[in-house]
C-alpha positions in Angstrom: 64.2 101.9 6.9 63.9 105.4 8.2 60.6 107.3 8.5 60.4 110.9 9.7 57.0 111.9 10.9 57.5 115.7 11.1 60.4 118.0 10.4 60.9 121.4 11.9 63.5 123.9 13.0 64.3 124.2 16.7 62.7 127.2 18.2 61.7 128.4 21.6 59.3 131.1 22.9 61.0 134.4 23.5 60.5 134.0 27.3 62.1 130.6 27.4 59.1 128.7 28.8 56.7 126.0 27.7 53.1 125.3 28.7 52.8 121.7 30.1 49.2 121.9 31.2 46.3 124.3 31.9 45.0 124.8 35.4 41.2 124.6 35.0 40.4 123.7 38.6 41.9 122.3 41.8 40.8 119.4 44.0 42.0 117.1 46.7 43.3 113.6 46.2 41.1 110.9 47.6 42.3 107.6 46.2 43.9 105.9 43.2 41.9 102.7 42.2 44.4 101.9 39.5 47.4 103.3 37.6 45.2 105.3 35.2 42.5 106.6 37.5 42.5 109.1 40.3 39.5 110.0 42.4 39.6 113.6 43.6 37.1 115.7 45.6 36.1 119.4 45.2 33.8 120.2 48.0 31.0 117.6 47.9 31.8 116.6 44.3 33.7 113.4 43.7 35.7 113.7 40.4 37.1 110.8 38.5 40.3 111.9 36.8 42.6 110.3 34.2 46.1 109.8 35.6 48.6 110.5 32.8 51.6 109.1 34.7 51.5 105.3 35.1 54.3 105.2 37.7 53.7 104.3 41.3 53.9 107.9 42.6 54.2 106.7 46.2 55.5 110.0 47.4 52.5 111.9 46.0 49.3 109.9 46.5 48.1 110.7 50.0 44.6 111.8 50.9 44.3 115.5 51.0 47.1 116.3 48.6 46.1 119.2 46.3 45.7 118.3 42.6 45.6 120.5 39.6 43.0 119.3 37.1 42.8 120.0 33.3 39.7 119.4 31.3 40.2 116.5 28.9 38.8 118.5 26.1 41.9 120.7 26.3 44.2 118.1 24.7 46.3 121.0 23.4 47.2 123.1 26.5 48.4 126.1 24.5 46.4 129.3 25.3 43.9 130.1 22.5 44.2 126.6 20.9 40.9 125.1 19.8 39.4 122.6 22.3 38.8 119.1 21.1 36.5 116.6 22.7 38.0 113.7 24.6 38.4 110.4 22.9 35.2 108.3 22.6 36.7 105.7 25.0 37.5 108.3 27.7 35.7 107.6 30.9 36.6 110.8 32.6 36.3 114.5 31.7 39.3 115.5 33.8 43.0 114.8 33.9 45.2 115.1 37.0 47.7 117.3 35.4 49.8 118.3 38.4 50.1 118.1 42.1 51.4 120.5 44.8 54.4 118.9 46.5 56.7 120.3 49.1 57.3 123.9 48.0 56.4 123.6 44.3 54.3 121.9 41.6 55.0 118.5 40.1 53.6 118.0 36.6 52.1 114.6 36.1 51.9 114.6 32.3 54.9 112.4 31.6 54.2 112.4 27.9 54.5 116.2 27.7 58.2 116.1 28.8 58.9 115.6 25.0 57.5 119.1 24.3 59.7 120.6 27.0 62.6 118.8 25.6 62.0 120.0 22.0 61.4 123.6 22.9 63.9 124.1 25.8 66.5 121.4 26.1 67.6 119.7 22.8 69.5 122.7 21.5 71.4 122.8 24.8 72.6 119.2 24.7 73.2 118.9 20.9 75.6 121.6 19.7 74.7 123.1 16.3 71.2 121.6 16.2 69.6 122.3 12.8 66.6 120.0 12.4 64.3 118.1 14.7 62.1 115.2 13.6 59.5 113.9 16.1 58.5 110.3 16.6 61.2 109.0 14.3 60.7 105.4 13.1 63.7 103.2 12.4 62.8 99.7 11.3 60.4 98.3 13.9 61.3 100.9 16.5 60.2 104.5 17.1 62.3 107.1 19.0 61.2 110.4 20.4 63.4 112.5 18.2 65.9 112.4 15.3 68.0 115.5 15.5 70.5 116.7 12.8 73.2 119.1 13.5 75.0 121.5 11.1 77.6 118.9 10.2 74.9 116.5 9.2 75.4 114.2 12.1 72.3 112.2 13.1 71.3 112.1 16.8 68.6 109.7 18.2 67.1 111.0 21.4 64.8 109.2 23.9 63.1 111.4 26.5 62.1 110.1 29.9 60.1 112.2 32.5 61.5 111.9 36.0 59.2 112.8 38.9 60.9 110.9 41.8 63.2 113.3 43.6 64.0 112.8 47.2 66.9 113.7 49.5 68.6 115.5 46.7 68.6 112.5 44.4 66.4 112.2 41.2 65.7 108.6 40.1 64.1 107.0 37.1 62.0 104.8 36.8 59.8 104.6 39.9 58.4 101.3 38.6 59.9 98.6 36.4 60.0 99.8 32.7 60.7 97.1 30.1 60.0 99.8 27.5 62.8 102.0 28.8 65.2 99.1 28.8 64.3 98.1 25.3 64.9 101.6 24.0 68.2 101.8 25.8 69.5 98.6 24.3 68.3 99.6 20.8 70.2 102.9 21.1 73.3 101.1 22.2 73.2 98.9 19.1 72.4 101.8 16.7 75.7 103.6 17.6 77.4 101.0 15.3 75.3 102.3 12.4 76.6 105.9 12.7 74.0 107.5 15.0 74.9 109.5 18.0 72.5 108.3 20.7 71.1 110.1 23.7 68.8 109.5 26.6 67.4 112.7 28.2 65.9 112.5 31.6 63.6 115.5 32.2 63.3 116.1 35.9 60.0 118.0 36.4 60.3 119.4 39.9 62.5 119.7 43.0 66.1 120.7 43.4 68.2 117.5 42.9 72.0 117.6 43.2 72.3 114.4 41.1 70.4 111.9 38.9 70.9 108.1 39.1 69.0 105.2 37.6 66.6 103.7 40.1 68.3 100.4 41.0 65.7 99.7 43.8 62.7 99.4 41.5 64.3 98.4 38.2 67.8 97.0 38.7 68.0 95.6 35.2 67.5 99.1 33.7 69.9 100.6 36.2 72.6 98.1 35.4 72.1 98.6 31.6 72.2 102.4 31.8 75.5 102.1 33.8 76.8 99.6 31.2 75.8 101.5 28.0 75.7 105.1 29.3 78.2 107.7 28.6 78.9 110.9 30.6 81.7 113.4 30.1 82.4 112.4 26.5 83.1 108.7 27.0 82.0 106.2 24.3 78.4 105.1 24.7 74.9 106.4 24.8 75.0 110.0 26.0 73.0 110.4 29.2 71.6 113.8 30.1 69.5 115.1 32.9 67.8 118.5 32.8 65.6 120.2 35.4 62.3 122.1 34.9 60.5 124.3 37.3 56.7 124.5 36.8 54.2 127.0 38.2 50.6 126.3 39.2 49.4 127.6 35.8 51.4 124.9 34.0 54.1 127.1 32.6 57.6 125.5 32.9 61.0 127.0 32.5 64.4 125.3 32.2 66.4 125.6 35.4 69.4 123.5 34.4 70.2 121.6 31.2 73.0 119.7 33.0 72.1 118.1 36.3 75.0 115.8 37.2 74.5 112.1 36.3 76.0 109.3 38.5 76.1 105.9 36.8 78.5 104.4 39.4 75.8 102.2 41.2 75.5 99.8 38.2 77.6 97.2 39.9 75.4 97.3 43.0 72.4 96.8 40.8 74.1 93.8 39.2 75.2 92.4 42.5 71.6 91.8 43.6 72.2 92.5 47.2 70.8 94.8 49.9 67.8 95.0 52.2 64.0 94.8 52.0 60.8 95.4 53.8 58.0 92.9 53.6 54.5 94.2 54.3 51.8 91.7 55.4 48.2 92.2 56.1 46.7 89.8 58.7 42.9 90.2 58.2 41.7 88.8 61.5 43.0 87.7 65.0 45.1 84.7 64.3 47.0 82.3 66.6 50.3 81.4 65.0 53.1 79.1 66.1 56.3 80.7 64.7 59.0 78.0 65.3 61.1 78.7 68.4 59.0 81.7 69.2 56.1 79.5 70.1 52.4 80.4 69.9 51.3 84.1 69.7 48.0 85.8 68.9 48.6 88.2 66.0 46.1 91.1 65.9 44.5 92.2 62.6 46.4 94.8 60.9 49.7 95.3 59.0 53.1 93.8 59.9 56.4 95.1 58.5 59.4 92.8 58.4 63.0 94.2 57.9 65.4 91.8 56.3 68.6 91.7 54.3 70.4 89.5 51.7 74.1 90.0 50.9 73.5 88.0 47.7 70.5 86.8 45.6 68.3 89.6 47.1 65.5 89.0 44.5 65.5 85.3 45.2 65.1 85.9 48.9 62.3 88.3 48.4 60.4 86.0 46.1 60.8 83.2 48.6 59.1 85.4 51.2 56.3 86.2 48.9 55.4 82.5 48.5 52.7 81.6 51.0 53.1 77.8 50.8 56.4 76.2 51.7 57.1 72.6 52.7 60.1 73.7 54.8 60.1 76.8 57.0 63.4 78.5 57.7 62.7 82.0 58.8 60.2 83.2 61.4 58.4 85.0 58.5 57.7 81.7 56.8 55.2 80.9 59.6 53.4 84.2 59.1 53.0 84.5 55.3 50.5 81.7 54.9 48.0 83.7 57.0 48.5 87.0 55.1 45.7 88.4 53.0 48.2 90.8 51.2 52.0 90.6 50.9 54.1 93.4 49.4 57.9 93.6 49.0 60.0 96.8 49.0 63.6 96.2 48.0 66.4 98.5 49.1 69.7 97.9 47.3 72.6 98.9 49.4 76.4 98.6 49.9 75.9 97.9 53.7 73.7 95.7 55.7 70.9 98.1 56.9 68.6 95.4 58.4 69.0 96.6 62.0 68.8 100.3 61.0 65.5 99.6 59.3 64.2 97.8 62.3 65.1 100.7 64.5 63.5 103.1 62.1 60.3 101.1 62.2 60.3 101.2 66.0 60.9 105.0 66.0 57.9 105.3 63.7 55.7 103.8 66.4 55.5 100.2 65.2 54.6 97.6 67.8 57.5 95.2 68.1 56.8 91.4 68.0 59.5 90.4 70.6 62.3 88.2 69.2 60.9 87.9 65.7 63.6 87.6 63.1 66.4 88.9 65.2 68.1 85.8 66.6 71.5 86.8 65.1 71.5 90.4 66.4 70.7 92.5 69.5 67.5 94.1 68.1 64.3 93.7 70.1 62.5 92.6 66.9 62.6 92.8 63.1 58.8 92.6 62.8 56.6 95.6 63.7 52.8 96.0 63.9 50.8 98.9 62.4 47.1 99.2 62.7 46.8 101.1 59.3 48.3 100.5 55.9 52.0 101.6 56.1 52.0 102.9 52.4 49.2 105.3 53.4 51.5 106.8 56.1 53.6 109.6 54.8 56.2 109.0 57.6 56.6 105.4 56.5 57.0 106.3 52.8 59.5 108.9 53.8 61.4 106.2 55.7 61.5 104.1 52.6 62.6 106.9 50.4 65.3 107.9 52.9 66.8 104.5 52.8 66.6 104.2 49.0 67.9 107.7 48.2 70.4 108.2 50.9 71.2 105.4 53.3 71.4 102.6 50.7 73.7 104.6 48.4 76.4 105.2 51.1 79.4 103.0 50.5 81.2 101.2 53.2 83.8 103.2 55.1 
């Protein structure tokens, strides 16, 4: 059964812009205790802020980054609109609406990408658009839009905000998204019922040359998008990527309605092979006997291990994450039982980049643990020591993004 929540005619402001947020004040990022809370600081005042983007945002969340805050009363950001009080359950009076990044502003309101899509983009990707119905319910599922063109054709559209843009490559999602995969598979099935189906990725900042699904953080979604997705008129779910440019006041304009989409890495996502970094925190000085390496005193701090798996990458990573093992095969197996924290960072790739990652860690200033994990190559080590958390080091995060957005996508030869 179909249910249409609201019907309207497509329209856009005369100046071709849309307001995504209102800049009520600015503050500096301090920390992010959880996905939905950011602590900011303005002078001596510490400000708890709602985070409207549940993604990992690893490229943004560094102490001192400048945030744009919107009062939570201003739930409708249009100028002149009446203010409403925040929900009774709201624990903060502010929302982190945007962040200054590189040479621009990155909006953080992922849900407001729908507004930009309705006002600026849908009429560009659906020829002869006549009607737009928001939050369209079909059976047990709800889609962002049902659009009807002049010929009466019905178009289902799902909108996804994309904020991860590095090295000229935009990627979605930046964290596993079961919801995005569910919507995609539903759209693929609904094509048989006569609907034209679309997924629109709204890229909210930067200047990407291409969009790809993020196989590093969500290989299942990346493989499914490559399998079901259609570009250049081929049968399937139509995949679009559009680019917005937003200023510090929250006004966005459409820069391009047709950023190129590359779905060719789906087979790599399905192959489950590539490289990885394992981050371990050793909380206190610990004497560890690591197999053939013998006994060594490991100083408190963070250790980063570079590894690879030409098949069963996820299985290899999960093995490393288990602290207790009856049999120890890799040097890392001797270290993980002593770790207070263990984190894995997969990097899907066509080539073995293990030694390149080790060299990059050394170039970053990591202290090598001689001979660790490199018995089958000429590297000095594949384990490097850092006194401070690597994910709080912008240079380390840039290393990770470079290998994910550039190095890992280069094919052999």
